[in-house]
N, C-alpha and C positions, 0 to 999 in steps of 0.2 A: 457195609463200610460206610464210612463218613461221606459226605455231600461233598467234601473237598478232594478225597481221595479219588472219589466217581469222576468228579470233573478233571482232576488232572491226568488219570490214566485215559479220559478221553480224548485230551488234548495231548497228550504223549502218543497215540495210534495215530493221532492224525498229522505227525509231523512225517518229513520224510526221511529215508534211511540215512544214517548220519547224523542228525541233527544231535545240534548238544543240549543234553537233559539232566545236566548235573544242578544241584542245588542252587549254586550262584546265580546259573544262568536262569533255571525257572523264576527265582527271585526278581530278577531285573526284569523278567514279562510281566509278575503276578504283583499283587499288593500284599498280600499274605505275609509274608518275610519267610525268613530262611529257617524259623524254628515250626513255623506250621506245615511248611513243604516239608523238611525232612521226615516229619512224623506223617505226612501223607504217603511217601515213597514207602516208608517203612511200610504202612499199611497195604500198601498194593503190592510190595516184594511180599508178603506176610500170606497174603491170599492167594497169590500165585500170577499175579498178570505182570509182575517184574522180576528179573533175573538180574544181579550185579556181579559180574566177574572179572578177576584181575587178568591182565595180558601183558606180554612185554613186548613193547614195539622196537623195530628199528633204530639203535643206539641205546639197547640196553633199559630204558626207561619203564617202569610198569606203571600202566594206567589201569583204570577201572572201566568197563564198558557195560554200560546198562541194554540192556534185551528186554524190549516190549512183548508179551506173548497174548496172543487173542483168546486163546482159551486157559481159564485157570489153572494152574500148574505145569501147563506145556511146557517142555524142558528142552526142545529141541530132537533131531532124528538121532543122535550119538547118544542119546542119555538112556540109561538101563529105566525098562519099562516094567511094571508089575507083572507077575505072571498071570495068564488068564484065570479068572474063576477065582483069585485071590481077594479078599475083603481089604478095601482100602480105607474103610470108614470103621470107626469104634463100632460093636452091637448098640442098636436102638438110636443112632443118627441124633441127629440135631434134635431139639425140643422144639418144640412148636409154638409160635409166638402167642403171647396172653389174647385172650377175648374178652370179653364184655361181662360182667357180672351182674345179673337180674338182682332186684331190690328184695326179693321173696323169692327164692329157690323151692317151689313145691313140687311134691312127688308128681303130680297131676303135671302139671309145665316140663319137669326134665322129662317125663316119658313121651310127653307128644313133640319136646325137642328131637330126643334120641330118633325117633319112631321116623321125624322128617329127615333124617340125617341118613339115616338106613335106605331111606328110598330114593336118593338122590341119584344114585346109580341107573336107574329107570331114565330120566333123563339126560344123562351121557355115563357112559360105561366107564369112563379113564374118571370116576367121580366115588369110586367103590372104596369105600372105608373100612378099616378095621374097628373092632369091637373099641380097642383102647382109644384110638382118634376120634371115635365117636362120641367117647364118653367126655373126653378133654373139649372137643367141641360145642358140646349140648348146652353147657350155660351161656353160650355167646348167642346160641340160636333162642335160650330161653329168653334171652335180654332183649330180643326185638318181637317176640311174643308178647313181652310184657307191656310193650309199649303200641299196643293195639295194630299191629303189622299180621294180618293173615296169613297160614302155613304157606298160600299159595303165592304170597308176594315175597317173601322168605325166600322161598324154593326159585323162582324168577331172578331174584337178585343174587344166590348162589350160582345158578347155571348158565345164565345166558353171558355172550359176549368172550367166553374163555378161550384163551390160546390155543393156535392151531398145535399139533403134533401132538405127544404125549406128555403128560404130567406126572412130574419125577416125583413132586412132592403134592399133592390135591390136597390133604389136610392143612397143609401151612397155605397154600393159597385161601382155602375158604375160611381159615382164621383172619387171613388178612381183609380180606372182603366183609368179615363181621364185623369188623372194627372200623375201618375204612369208612365203611358206607354206613353206620349205625344209625337210623334214622332219631331226631329228636324226640325228647317225651311228649305223650299226647298234651294237646292244650286243657286247662284246667276248666273244668264244668261243674260248677254248682248244684249240689243236689236239687232235685225236683222239690217244692213245696207238696207238702199232703194235700191228699183231695181233701175237697171240704165236704163236710157232711151236711146234708140238708133232710131234717126232720119231718114226719107228716105233722099237718095240719093239727090242731087238738080244740075242742071246745071247753075254755076254762069251768070248773064243776061252779065256781062261786060267780062268776059277772058274766056267763057264757059268752066273753070273747074268745075269737079264735087266736090261737098261738102255736107255733112250732115246739114239737117236744117228742122224745122217744117213746112215751106213755101218756095215757089219760091224767088229768091232775090239774092245778089250780094254776094260773099264769103266775107271772112274777109279781105285778102288784099285790094281787091277792096272798101270796106267800108271805111279800112283805108286812100286809096288814095285821095277818095272822100272828108274826112276831111281835108285831107293836103291843098288840092287844094282850098276847101273854107277858 
């Protein structure tokens, strides 16, 4: 949901029963305006946090009553409920959030990332992933490894400070952490200069002067004089 819808939903739930939460009353309380507030109310209703029902009051007038729900989709005690065991979501569920992508996804890096995800349940049994979810999350882990983050550091970031209780979508939680906590690229490091080669001392065959060269022969001055004479 949008931030406006979340904030409006929290405000409505903080009000006492019977408070006015129509569009005009909310627009008088907040600066967003009737158009944005109406869109936020529709968003809350679409996600099950609000129900709007039409009722007839004494005198014959019909009014719209807004009901705030603490649980998404909660429709009161008198509403029909799905039969036990019946699927309420389409097969496959919601797609996972997008994860960071590495600049170069090599097979070795991808295998390392997949193996790391497959072992997360050893740190927390709630992080047992399917092969499909591991394949979708592996590029995000590879993006961390590509940034000089050790596998132990990646595992620590994914498994510490988890919320208590059951994790209904552990793969979605990991995808969020991989994106929200992605470290910056490593700092640029100039390549190290090549090592300086020091040749052994040789004795010039022409002037007996010592000079450094990989093999015996003549020094540079003697070679120059020979070239000039030629």
